[in-house]
N, C-alpha and C positions, 0 to 999 in steps of 0.2 A: 822465167824475169821479168820478161816484158809485157806479162800477164799482171804480176802485182803494181807494177809500176803504173798501168793502165787503171789498176782497181783504187789504186792510191789517189790518180790523177781525177778521176770521177770520183770520189768522196771530197777531195778539196774543190771541185768545180761546184759539186753539189750539195755540197756539205748541210745545209737548211732542210733539201727536201729527203737528206738520208734521217736527219735526226727526228725529222717529222714520222717517217715510217717506223724508226725503231719506239719512238712513242706513241704511235697507234699500236703497233704491237704490243708494247708495254700495259696500256691500257686494258686491250681487249684480254690480254692474260689477268690481268688484276680483275674483272669483270666476271670471269670465268670461273677464278679462283673462289671470287669472294659469292659467287654464287653456290659453288659447291660446298664450301664451309657451312654457309647461312642452311643448305639442305641440312647437311649432318647436324647442325645445331638446332634445328627444328624436331627433328628424327629424335634427338637425343631428348629435348624437353618433353615432349610427345611420351616419349617410352617410359622416363622415370616420373612423369604425372600419372600413367595409368597405373605404374606399377605402384605407386603410395597408393592410388587409389583402389586398387584389389588389395593390397595389404590392411588398408583402415578398413575395408568391407569384408576381409578375412576374419581382423581383429575383432569388429563389432559383432558379427555374427557369432563368433566364438562366444562371446560376454551373452548371448540372447540363447545360445545354445545351452551353456552351464546353468542359468536361471531354471531355463523348460525342465533341463534334464533333473536339477536339483527338487524342482516342485512336483515335478513327475514322480519321483522318491518319493516323496514326503506326503504323498496324497495317499500312501498306502499304510501310513500311520493310523490315520482313520480313514477306512475305505467306506466311501459312500459312492456308490454307482455312477451315477452322472458326473461328479469332481474328475472322477479314474479317467471315465472315457473324455472327457474335455483337457486335460492336461495330457495324455497320450497324443490325443489328436496335435495339441498345441507342440510338442514334443517332436513328432514326426513332422512337422510342418518345420522347426527349428533344423531339424536335423539335414531335410532338405535343403534348405538357405546355405547352413554351414558347409555343406558337401560342394552345393557350386562354388560357393567361395573359394575351398579348398581347390576346387580344381581352375578355378580363374587365376588363383596366387600362383598354382602351379605353372603356369604360362611364363610366368617371370623368375620362377625360380630356380636358383643355382642347384648344383648335385647335392650338396649338404642339405640345403632344405627341402629338395625333392623326398632324400630319405626320409626327415622329420614328418612333411605331411603327409607321407606314405604310413607312418607308425601311428599318426593321428587317427586317419582313415581305418585304420584297422583296429584303434581303442573304439572308436565310435561305433563300430559293425559291435564289437563284444559288448558295449553298454547297451545298443540298442536290443540284441539277441536278449542280454538279462534282463531288461525292461519288460519285453517282449513275452518272455519265461514266466516274470512275477503276473504279468497282464493275463496271461494263459492261465496259470491257476486259479485267480479270483474268478476269471469268469467259469470255470470248472468248479467253483466251490471247493477247490483241494484244498489243504493245508500249503500256507503261504512258508516256504522255505526263506522267508524275508531277511533274517540276518546275515545268513552266510551272502547271498545275494545283494544285500544292500554293501555289506561290506566290500563285494568284488567291484560293484558300479562305482562309490567312491572312490577306489584304489585306482581304476582307470581313471576315473575325471580328474584325479591329483596329479596322475601321468600327464595326461594331457596338457594340465594348467602348466607345467612343471616346462614341456616342451613349448609352449607360447612364451612361457618368460623366455626361452633361448633364443626363440625367433625375436622377441621385442627388444632384447640386449642389442642382437644383430641391426637392428634395422633404428637402435637409441632410443625407444619408446617407451624406457624403464622409468 
């Protein structure tokens, strides 16, 4: 009891100094919390900016991939050796950049998006294999099984487009 009265007496006698100490402690606490919140805000801003950049890169590369795949497919309608080689090289370049964009976007994706991206990767492999088979048959001057392969490639590209629409809807870019 005597201890409490001493503390109360000390607070009454030195009330200005006590409030200054409480104020200083509160200010230091405020500065520390502001620093932590600002750091989290900067992290979130950078994270969301990079995620958006990776998605836009992914989306743009998908478009370029789709154009080059369609172009490579239709080069076999009127085959000229130099055009086919050029289009196949463009296709392989766009495939590599699209796969890099998928891997970059994969870093920011949630589990559902990861499944879709994995399925897109598998479909890209199927399209590449079919185009490689067509090109290989063309190089060997074998009769092309063009209709069957063309149909399979177009179906796979349509599935990729459908999966891209699902991702676009999620990110409100439809």
